[in-house]
N, C-alpha and C positions, 0 to 999 in steps of 0.2 A: 549345029551341036552344041554350040555355044549358047544358044538361045535356050535350047531344051534344059542344059544345067542350070542356068540362072533361075530357069521357072521351077525346076525341082528344088533350088537352095530355097527360093520365096514359099513355096508350097510349104517347106517343111518347118521354116519360121512361122507362118501364120497357124499350122497345126500345132506347133508348140506352144505360140501363145493362149490359143483358144483353151488347150490343155489345161495350161495353167491357173485359168478364170474359171473351170469349173469344177465343180464340188459335190458328193453325194448328199443326198437327202440326209444321211447320219452325220457325216461332217457338218452340214449346215446347221444343224440342231444343235450339235456340239460347238461350234462356234457362238450360235444365240444364246447360249445357257449362260446366265450370270457367275461370275467368278466365285471358287467357295468361298466360306465365311471364314475368318481367322479369330480365335478366341481373344478377348483380351483380359488379362490376367492380374492378379496382384498377390502377393505373399501373404501366407497365412503365419502369424507369430503367435508364440506362447509369453504370455505375460500377464500381469495385473492390469485390468481396465479399469480406469478413473473417470468418471463423469465430472465435470466440473461447470460453472458458472461464473462467468466475468463480469465485472462492474467497475463502475470508477466512484470513489467516494472523497470525502475531505476528512482529514485527521485534525481533529482540535482537542486542546485541554478546557475538559468540563468544569473546572473549578477554580481559575487562576487568582493569582493575589494582584491587583492595580497597584504600580507604583506611583505614590503622590508626590509633591517635592516639597522641600524643607519649609518652614512658617519663618524663619528668621533673616530672610533677605530684604526685610523692610521696603525701601523705595526701590530698591534696585532694580532692572529689568530681569524677568525670568528667563534667563539666556543661558543653554547647557554651555559651561566652559571647560569641562572635562568629562569624557566619556571613557569609562573602564570595561566595557563591554560589547556585543554584537549581538544580533539575533543567532541563538542557538549556544549562546556562552554560560557555562557551569557557574552558577552564582552560590559562593560557600559562606559558611558561618565566619563574621567579621568582617569580609569583604565589601569595598565600595563600588557601587553602581556606575554613578556619575556624580558630578557636579553641578549645581543650580546657582548660577551668579556667585560661585565660588565655595558654597555650602554643599558637602557631601551628603549622599544617601546610603546609609551603611545596612547591609543585610544581617539580621539577626534572628535566632528561632524562637517563636513564640507562638501561642495560639490565642494570646488577645491582643489585638491591634494597637499600636502606639497612638493612644487617644489624646494626651496632653503633653507639655513639656514635663520633663524629668529634671526635678533639682533638690537641692539641698533640703533637708527637712521633709520631703514627699516620702509617703508612704502608700504600699498596694502592691496589687499582682502585677503590674506594669514595672515596678521596680525590681519585684523579685525574679522576672524574666530578664532584665537586663543584667541584674547581679549571677543569674544561672550562665549566662553566654560570656561574662565578663570572667566567670571562674573556668569556664572549659575554653578561654583563650590565654589563660594563663595567668588572671591579672586578679590578686587577692582582693576583697572586699573589707577586712578586718578592719577595726571592731566592729564594723555596722551588722545590726539584726537582719535577719531575714526579712526583705521586702522595706526596709528602710535604707533612703538615701543620706548616708551621712558622710564624714570627712573619707572614710575608705574606700566607699564607691567612687565619691567625686575624684581621688586619686587615679583610682583604675580606668574612669573614662579620661582622665587628661592623657594616661598611657596610650589607650587605643588609639585616639586620635592623632597622637604622636607619631604612634607606628605607620599611620596612613598617610602620614605626611601632610596633616590638616590642623588647622588651630582650633580646639575646643571653643563653643560659645561662652561667654562669661557673663553672668548677673551684674552686670556694672550697673543695674537701676537699684540693686539692693546694697551697694556698695561694698560687696562681699567680695567680687573678683571671683567666686567659685565657680568652677565648670560646672554646666549642663548640658543637656541632651533636649534641644527644640526638636517638639512634635515635626514629624516628616524627616529628621535626620537620621532616624533610625526606622527599619522595615523588619515588623514581625511576621516571620511567615512558618505555618506549622512544621514543614520541615526543610533542611537542608543537607546536601546541594540540592537545588533546583534551577532548571533552565531557563533562560530568557527567550519565552514564547512570542513576545510582542515589544517592537520599539519603535514609538510614535515619534522621535526625535533626533535629531542629527547635531553633531558637534557644531556650536553656533548658532543652532536654531532657537526659536522660542517655543516655550511651553505652551502646548493646546490650551485653550480657554476652559478645557474640562478639568485643568489639574494633572491631568493622568500623562506619565510619559513612557510606561510600558506596562508589561505583565510578566509575572512569573508563575510559569506552570505549577500546577499541584500533584503532578505525576498521575493523575485520573485523565488517560488517553482516551478518547473514542473515537472511532472510524464512522463515519456515515455516508451512507450510498443509498442508490436507489437501483432496484431491480426492474426490467421491462416486465409487460403483464405475459404470462404464461411460464417465465422462470422461476417467478416467487413460488411456485407450487413445489420445486426442488429444494427450496432452502427452509433449514430446520436451526431453530436454535441448537448450540453446542457442536454443530459442523465445523470442521477446521478449514483456515483459510491461510493465504499467502498474500502478504501485503509488498508490493512492490512500488518504489520511488523512481520516475522517470529522471529525477533531478540528481539524485546522489548514488543512483543505482542498488540502493540500499533494501535488502530483503528481511521482512520480520514475519514472524507467524502470529495467529489471532483465531478467535472462533466468534463464530456467530451468536450474538447476545439477544438479538431480535430480528422478526422480519414481520412487516405490517400485513394485516388480514385485508384491511381496505387501501384501496388507493388514493394516492394525491395526484394533484396535477403539477407539470414541471414547468416551473416560472419560464424555462426559455422554451422550451419547444412546444409547451402547450399538450403535451402528451401524458397518459396518465403513467404511472409509476408506484413503485411500491417500497417502501422505507424500510433499509435494513441497517441495522446498527451491527459493530462489531467490537471484540474487546481484544487488545493485544496481549500474547500471552507473557511479555516482559514491557511494563511501561518504561522501564529506564533505558530498553533499545529501541524504543520507540519516540523516543522524545524529540529527535531532531526530524520526524515527519510531520510534527505540528505546523499547521499554515500550508501544508500541501495538498493538492489532488493526486490521489494514488491509486494504482491499479488493485485491484483485489480478487482474486481469484479462490472460489469458494470449491471446496470438495464437496459435491452433493451426494455423490455414490459412488461404490466401489464393488469388484469383484471379489474383493478380500485376499481371495487365493489365485495361483498362476491359472490361466484357462486359455483355451485356444481363440484367437481374436482373427475376425475377418471384416472385410467392409460388408456395411449394411446392403451394398447392391450385388452382394455374391449370394445372397440368400433368398429362395423361391419358396413359396406358400402356396399349397394347393387349396384346392375349396374345403375339403375335409379338416384343413388345419396342420397337415404334416409340412415340415420346412425341409428342405434340401440345399444342398452346394455341391458342384460340380468342380472337382479336385483333379489337376494334371500336377503329376508325380515324376520322378526322374524319366522313367520311361518315356513321358509325354502323352500317355495314353488319358483320356477322358474317363474320370470314375465320377458316377452320381452318389453324393453319401448324405444319408438321412442326420440330421443333426434337432437338437433342442436349442433354441436360440435363447439369450439371456438378456443380460444390461447392454443400451446402445449409449453410445458417448462420443461424439465429434467425428460420425459417420461411420464408427466400428460399433462392430458388436460381439461378445463374446458367445460360441458355441459349443455344445459339447458333442461329439458324434456318437453314433448309436451302433452299427454294428462294423464299424472299420475304424480304423485311426489316422488322425493327421500323422506326418512328419514333418521335421525339420526340413526345407527347402521346397515344400508342396505350395501349390499357387492355386487359386481358385479363381474361376472363371466369373467376371463381373460384368463383361457383355461381350458383343462381337462387332468386328469390322469388317470391311469386304476389301 
């Protein structure tokens, strides 16, 4: 009896095992079928679509004034003994920039460069410029006539040097001991204040062999960059741009001045590029950028008004040219919607729905995953 029960149990277990491994043809087909595809979606947004081109560019001053050194240092070494500025400093009328061998370089306003010593008895436009600056700084030159270096102008020169804590040069050779202005001790600049855009010396350093110790900006700032082939066709003169300095985190606005029609070869990579020049909206705000390599983002196109924006991958175009998107709303039901595509920028495209309307919170299908 015991053997019969054991056999029955074994038979039941075996039957259950076999049954658990058996499947009907329909069940086998269902198990062999690939799992359903799940849509990959992205949100549809409503806003202004902006197309841009980003390039790197160099900021330069187009017409700077070179700073020379005083002529009256004699046999002394041309060593920078005092430095009153640094790169980016604002230089104003009547301020001194530096001293070479103890002699100052003073910034004044004038369109005619200082081309000679200005001393007692001299006449000319350079003397007139000197007098105008002395008047602006509060020093009278009476009774001297305009453009005549007389005793009134000489007294004013002494007062200017005294204020700057320098001793004026004296005409000992003529035994007059009259104060005069040696060539190179004043720098006439078309307009002031202006920014020091270049400094070629340091305190205690020797003046370079070319006799130039730095450059003052003209205020005419130009941004020069290069666009890669294919992108230059989207750039047009007059387009607005944003300039960003990675050094100072400064952002200024500009406009495209020109874009080359023919490519040039990039010196570093050897690749063809198209020259692009931009003009800052406010040169005064752009002076700090001079000498830097900056990032320029050019706004090449815009939808102008708000529009529905979807990823380019969401749009399907048929052979007859009709375009569609698949929309999933709050109900999670898929709806195919006919649209008119528009501006493309950065992987996004503006669309205008035809027979239905997109709603806030709608998503569009951009692909599927298993």
